[in-house]
Backbone bond lengths (Angstrom), bond angles and torsions (degrees), N, CA, C in turn:
res aa  C-N    CA-C-N  psi(-1)  N-CA   C-N-CA  omega(-1)  CA-C   N-CA-C  phi
1 X - - - 1.455 - - 1.556 119.34 -
2 X 1.244 109.77 -7.00 1.498 122.31 169.03 1.530 105.73 101.50
3 X 1.339 115.25 -169.73 1.530 118.81 -179.76 1.337 114.35 -102.38
4 X 1.421 116.43 164.68 1.467 127.89 -175.13 1.567 103.51 -136.90
5 X 1.336 110.61 175.15 1.386 118.49 168.39 1.531 107.44 -117.06
6 X 1.536 111.10 139.30 1.388 117.70 -176.19 1.564 108.29 -139.05
7 X 1.399 109.22 154.81 1.483 113.52 -172.20 1.603 104.56 -88.71
8 X 1.280 112.43 151.12 1.505 117.45 174.84 1.479 110.97 -63.02
9 X 1.279 122.29 -15.34 1.537 120.24 -179.79 1.508 106.65 -69.93
10 X 1.316 122.42 -18.76 1.476 126.89 174.60 1.524 108.48 -94.20
11 X 1.269 123.13 -52.88 1.407 122.90 -165.75 1.668 110.78 -86.67
12 X 1.301 114.53 -31.70 1.472 118.32 -178.39 1.511 111.28 -95.08
13 X 1.400 113.86 -44.54 1.446 116.73 -176.70 1.448 117.79 -96.08
14 X 1.404 119.22 -3.26 1.412 130.71 170.94 1.509 112.54 76.01
15 X 1.236 117.99 22.83 1.634 119.87 171.47 1.496 109.11 -68.35
16 X 1.331 112.09 158.91 1.567 122.05 173.24 1.474 104.43 -80.05
17 X 1.402 117.19 165.40 1.393 127.45 172.16 1.477 103.30 -68.44
18 X 1.341 116.18 124.90 1.383 117.79 176.05 1.569 111.71 -115.54
19 X 1.383 112.96 -16.17 1.441 116.57 177.42 1.457 105.73 -149.47
20 X 1.349 122.30 139.39 1.553 124.58 -179.85 1.447 106.87 -151.35
21 X 1.340 117.92 143.76 1.317 120.19 -178.81 1.586 105.34 -146.82
22 X 1.410 112.69 161.29 1.448 116.24 179.61 1.593 111.92 -127.58
23 X 1.239 118.24 115.87 1.445 126.10 -177.62 1.571 106.00 -108.14
24 X 1.330 118.57 174.96 1.321 125.42 169.96 1.450 110.17 -60.48
25 X 1.345 126.66 124.38 1.425 124.72 170.16 1.450 118.59 -64.48
26 X 1.356 108.83 149.90 1.500 117.54 179.60 1.486 117.79 -62.66
27 X 1.400 112.20 -26.80 1.367 121.73 -176.20 1.536 107.90 -157.20
28 X 1.419 120.16 169.03 1.549 120.89 179.03 1.450 115.90 -45.33
29 X 1.346 115.36 -44.15 1.492 119.44 -176.51 1.438 114.93 -74.56
30 X 1.265 120.24 -16.15 1.496 123.45 174.52 1.503 116.96 -75.53
31 X 1.259 119.28 112.28 1.524 121.70 179.94 1.477 112.22 -63.05
32 X 1.416 115.88 -21.79 1.564 122.42 -172.84 1.602 109.16 83.22
33 X 1.245 116.08 -5.87 1.584 112.90 -178.00 1.579 106.26 -75.00
34 X 1.379 112.84 142.67 1.437 121.71 174.02 1.403 109.31 -137.22
35 X 1.425 115.93 124.89 1.496 123.47 -172.27 1.512 111.10 -117.05
36 X 1.345 103.25 136.39 1.553 111.01 -179.32 1.593 108.37 -129.38
37 X 1.245 124.58 154.47 1.383 125.81 172.82 1.493 112.97 -77.72
38 X 1.221 119.14 -20.72 1.470 130.53 170.34 1.493 110.74 101.63
39 X 1.283 128.58 -3.75 1.402 123.08 168.74 1.354 119.20 -103.00
40 X 1.409 118.91 11.89 1.507 125.53 -177.77 1.559 104.00 -72.70
41 X 1.220 117.11 122.22 1.560 122.12 166.16 1.458 113.03 -78.51
42 X 1.279 116.93 171.99 1.462 122.28 171.99 1.444 118.05 -46.82
43 X 1.370 113.84 -49.90 1.429 123.11 -178.01 1.588 108.42 -60.54
44 X 1.301 118.12 -44.88 1.372 119.73 177.90 1.600 112.40 -63.13
45 X 1.343 114.08 -42.42 1.421 120.90 -176.67 1.592 110.41 -67.41
46 X 1.353 114.44 -27.68 1.504 115.84 -174.82 1.559 105.55 -74.70
47 X 1.218 122.79 -24.19 1.452 123.16 -178.02 1.674 111.23 -87.07
48 X 1.357 107.40 103.85 1.437 116.46 -177.92 1.624 110.97 -56.60
49 X 1.255 118.76 -21.12 1.545 116.59 -176.94 1.528 106.19 -71.54
50 X 1.234 127.79 -2.68 1.413 130.98 -172.45 1.608 107.91 -96.54
51 X 1.234 117.37 -1.63 1.391 126.47 -170.29 1.496 110.56 -132.72
52 X 1.317 120.26 145.17 1.438 127.27 169.88 1.489 114.02 -140.28
53 X 1.265 112.56 161.31 1.373 120.54 175.24 1.590 118.57 -89.03
54 X 1.268 125.13 119.17 1.434 131.94 -173.60 1.573 109.94 -124.17
55 X 1.388 115.08 161.40 1.361 115.38 167.84 1.711 103.32 -78.52
56 X 1.234 107.11 150.40 1.494 115.41 177.04 1.509 116.70 -49.23
57 X 1.475 109.20 -44.01 1.437 119.60 -177.74 1.672 105.81 -60.17
58 X 1.276 122.11 -33.39 1.429 117.51 -173.34 1.461 106.22 -72.04
59 X 1.384 122.48 -42.01 1.504 117.36 172.95 1.451 114.20 -62.52
60 X 1.401 120.24 -33.99 1.374 115.95 176.16 1.489 116.74 -63.34
61 X 1.298 114.70 -24.26 1.435 120.88 174.88 1.421 114.96 -74.08
62 X 1.399 118.04 -25.95 1.386 122.03 173.17 1.565 111.54 -82.12
63 X 1.292 119.28 -29.44 1.467 118.04 170.86 1.536 107.82 -153.76
64 X 1.476 106.30 107.15 1.405 114.87 -177.53 1.473 115.61 -70.42
65 X 1.296 121.70 -8.39 1.416 122.39 175.21 1.491 114.64 -60.57
66 X 1.274 117.25 -19.56 1.435 121.33 -178.70 1.535 115.18 -74.56
67 X 1.368 116.82 -24.38 1.353 127.57 -165.27 1.586 108.27 -52.29
68 X 1.302 119.34 -54.90 1.463 120.72 -171.12 1.510 111.85 -67.96
69 X 1.256 119.55 -7.64 1.521 127.27 -176.17 1.584 110.93 -98.22
70 X 1.289 120.52 -19.12 1.360 122.44 -168.27 1.510 122.54 -65.56
71 X 1.301 110.68 -17.24 1.476 117.32 171.16 1.554 115.03 -89.24
72 X 1.307 116.59 3.86 1.488 120.49 173.76 1.491 111.25 -55.81
73 X 1.346 113.31 150.22 1.485 115.73 -177.10 1.624 109.99 -80.48
74 X 1.352 112.32 156.74 1.529 122.12 164.06 1.526 110.77 -36.09
75 X 1.336 113.49 128.18 1.440 119.55 -178.17 1.433 117.00 98.96
76 X 1.356 117.26 -4.92 1.428 123.88 -179.81 1.541 106.12 -86.08
77 X 1.372 109.08 146.31 1.544 117.44 -179.98 1.562 111.44 -144.52
78 X 1.134 122.86 136.87 1.548 129.94 -179.63 1.438 112.33 -128.84
79 X 1.237 115.34 149.47 1.539 125.97 179.53 1.463 104.54 -133.04
80 X 1.479 117.71 149.19 1.379 121.41 176.75 1.590 108.77 -85.83
81 X 1.280 115.93 134.08 1.432 128.16 177.33 1.523 107.53 -117.08
82 X 1.364 116.78 175.39 1.487 112.69 172.47 1.497 119.66 -59.66
83 X 1.362 116.88 -18.50 1.468 125.44 -177.26 1.610 108.87 -96.66
84 X 1.286 119.58 -1.67 1.564 121.56 -170.07 1.373 116.01 119.08
85 X 1.315 114.45 -167.96 1.481 119.34 175.03 1.460 113.84 -78.96
86 X 1.178 112.40 127.22 1.491 123.56 -171.99 1.604 109.42 -122.23
87 X 1.369 119.97 140.23 1.368 125.94 -176.99 1.569 106.91 -70.89
88 X 1.351 108.90 139.09 1.566 114.80 172.22 1.407 100.11 -96.16
89 X 1.341 123.18 119.93 1.440 128.84 -176.44 1.641 108.44 -70.31
90 X 1.182 124.22 -27.72 1.417 122.61 178.23 1.479 121.83 -83.62
91 X 1.468 112.19 0.81 1.310 118.10 176.42 1.563 118.68 95.50
92 X 1.344 119.49 -143.62 1.479 116.84 -169.44 1.494 107.46 -135.08
93 X 1.352 113.73 166.34 1.414 125.74 173.71 1.486 107.26 -113.07
94 X 1.400 120.59 105.30 1.482 119.35 -175.26 1.428 119.55 -54.71
95 X 1.254 115.42 150.06 1.374 125.09 169.72 1.542 114.08 -62.51
96 X 1.300 118.72 137.86 1.413 117.99 179.42 1.554 108.55 -64.66
97 X 1.305 118.67 158.26 1.402 124.05 176.60 1.515 111.37 -55.97
98 X 1.276 114.43 128.52 1.563 114.85 177.62 1.541 113.94 -106.61
């Protein structure tokens, strides 16, 4: 599926995906998916050292709840609610340039 960008709060700290969105990829290998645990504030997000590039499959192994959503189109966004990951109808707020 290509690569994505994910927060250390998922991959290092072991949190579930709490917010995810898909934007236009930077290149053909970029899926456009961006994954956050959900508690990252702007200061955290502004520090590129808190994010890494991973294969989408790697993040799916951390949180299998994302798998049914991975074919969603560019512009899609989802957030975790008590009932699981739900679509945000108004779309996404892009990740700052890393």
